[in-house]
C-alpha positions in Angstrom: 0.0 0.0 0.0 1.1 3.5 -0.6 1.7 5.9 2.2 0.1 9.0 0.6 -3.3 10.3 -0.4 -3.8 11.4 -4.0 -5.3 14.8 -3.0 -4.3 17.4 -0.3 -6.6 17.1 2.7 -7.6 20.4 4.3 -6.6 20.7 7.9 -10.1 21.6 9.0 -11.4 18.1 8.0 -11.2 16.1 11.2 -13.7 13.2 11.0 -13.9 10.6 8.2 -15.8 7.6 7.1 -14.1 5.0 5.0 -15.4 2.4 2.6 -14.0 -0.9 1.3 -16.3 -1.2 -1.8 -17.4 -4.6 -3.0 -20.0 -5.7 -5.5 -22.1 -7.4 -2.7 -20.6 -6.0 0.5 -19.1 -2.7 1.5 -17.0 -2.5 4.6 -17.3 0.7 6.7 -15.1 2.4 9.3 -15.1 5.7 11.1 -12.2 7.7 12.6 -10.6 11.0 13.1 -7.3 12.7 12.4 -6.7 13.5 16.1 -6.5 9.9 17.3 -5.5 8.5 13.9 -7.4 5.3 14.6 -10.4 3.7 12.9 -13.4 1.9 14.3 -15.2 -0.8 12.3 -18.9 -0.4 11.6 -21.4 -3.0 10.4 -20.8 -3.9 6.8 -23.3 -2.8 4.2 -25.0 -5.8 2.5 -26.8 -4.0 -0.3 -26.3 -3.0 -4.0 -27.4 -0.1 -6.2 -29.7 2.5 -4.6 -30.1 0.4 -1.5 -26.4 0.7 -0.9 -26.5 4.5 -1.1 -29.5 4.6 1.3 -27.4 2.6 3.8 -24.6 5.1 3.3 -26.9 8.0 3.8 -28.1 6.6 7.1 -24.5 6.1 8.3 -23.6 9.7 7.2 -26.6 11.0 9.1 -25.5 9.1 12.2 -21.8 9.9 12.2 -21.7 13.2 10.3 -18.2 12.8 8.9 -16.5 15.7 7.2 -14.9 13.6 4.5 -15.1 10.2 3.0 -12.3 7.8 2.1 -12.6 5.0 -0.5 -10.2 2.2 -0.9 -9.1 1.7 -4.6 -7.5 -1.6 -5.5 -4.7 -2.2 -7.9 -2.7 -5.2 -9.1 0.5 -5.8 -7.2 2.4 -4.1 -10.0 0.2 -1.0 -9.7 -1.8 -1.6 -12.8 -5.6 -0.9 -12.7 -8.2 -3.6 -13.2 -12.0 -3.7 -13.4 -12.5 -3.4 -9.6 -10.3 -0.3 -9.7 -12.7 1.4 -12.1 -15.8 0.2 -10.1 -14.3 1.6 -6.8 -13.5 5.0 -8.5 -17.1 5.1 -9.9 -18.4 4.5 -6.3 -16.1 7.3 -5.0 -17.5 9.7 -7.7 -21.1 8.6 -6.9 -20.5 9.4 -3.2 -19.1 12.8 -4.0 -22.1 13.6 -6.3 -24.8 12.2 -4.0 -23.6 13.5 -0.7 -21.5 16.6 -1.5 -18.6 15.6 0.8 -14.9 15.6 -0.2 -13.9 12.1 -1.2 -10.3 10.8 -1.0 -9.1 7.7 -2.7 -6.5 5.5 -1.0 -4.6 2.6 -2.6 -6.0 -0.4 -0.7 -3.8 -3.2 -2.0 -3.7 -6.0 0.6 -6.0 -4.3 3.1 -8.2 -7.4 3.5 -5.2 -9.6 3.9 -3.9 -7.2 6.6 -7.3 -7.1 8.3 -7.5 -10.9 8.5 -3.9 -11.1 9.7 -4.9 -8.6 12.5 -7.8 -10.9 13.5 -10.7 -8.9 12.1 -14.0 -10.8 12.6 -15.5 -9.0 9.6 -12.9 -8.8 6.9 -14.8 -6.0 5.0 -15.1 -3.7 8.0 -11.5 -4.6 9.0 -10.3 -3.7 5.5 -12.1 -0.3 5.8 -10.3 0.2 9.1 -6.9 -0.5 7.5 -7.8 1.9 4.6 -8.8 4.6 7.0 -5.9 4.2 9.3 -3.5 4.3 6.4 -5.2 7.5 5.2 -5.1 9.1 8.7 -1.4 8.3 9.1 -0.6 10.1 5.9 -2.0 13.4 7.2 0.2 16.0 8.8 
């Protein structure tokens, strides 16, 4: 995984919600830049508009100031179909909810989550993605 975020993150953004996008399941985690830790949330088991309704409910509950989406790549850094799907999901979040969205290279996040003992690999991967993002901030 890379140690940096693709876009500069304004210092006034403190709380974040991260997503590990999948076709059937989307892992979710919340955290903030002060503690630089992430907390897993229940995985979203929905597709299409139902997925976005679940996201909307989470946003209303947690009120994050920014969103983080894990974007997968092949080990050599090349893109693949799920890279494009994850980026499409990130664009949809930005368009639907009007929050800043940051993309993070999520290579091996699920492997790391499982190795760390995550009981829900999707939510665990979202935690890994968010903590990587938070560690990259000044």
